[in-house]
C-alpha positions in Angstrom: 21.2 -1.8 9.6 22.3 1.8 9.4 20.3 5.0 9.7 20.8 5.7 6.1 19.1 2.2 5.1 16.4 2.4 7.7 14.8 5.7 6.5 13.8 4.5 2.9 12.7 1.2 4.7 10.6 3.0 7.0 9.0 5.2 4.3 8.4 2.1 2.2 6.5 0.2 5.3 4.5 3.3 5.9 3.4 3.6 2.3 2.4 0.2 2.3 0.3 0.5 5.7 -1.2 3.6 4.1 -2.3 1.6 1.2 -3.7 -1.2 3.2 -5.7 1.1 5.4 -7.1 2.5 2.2 -8.0 -0.8 0.9 -9.7 -1.8 4.1 -11.7 1.4 4.3 -12.8 1.3 0.8 -16.1 0.1 -0.2 -16.8 -2.6 -3.0 -18.0 -0.1 -5.6 -16.7 2.9 -7.3 -13.2 4.4 -6.6 -12.7 2.0 -3.7 -13.0 -1.0 -5.9 -10.7 0.5 -8.4 -8.1 1.3 -5.6 -8.3 -2.5 -4.4 -7.9 -3.8 -7.8 -4.7 -1.6 -8.5 -3.4 -2.6 -5.0 -4.0 -6.1 -5.7 -2.3 -6.0 -9.1 0.7 -4.2 -7.8 0.9 -6.7 -4.9 0.7 -9.7 -7.4 3.4 -8.4 -9.6 6.0 -8.2 -6.6 
């Protein structure tokens, strides 16, 4: 894999990791719950 391909992939993977950390740190009420729902919907569409 070329460096040109690795950079976008790396950015995508870091974005996913950030979303997962946010979902794990969120509580089950309020904004955290909304973020979990949005993340799950996005994941299920993929």
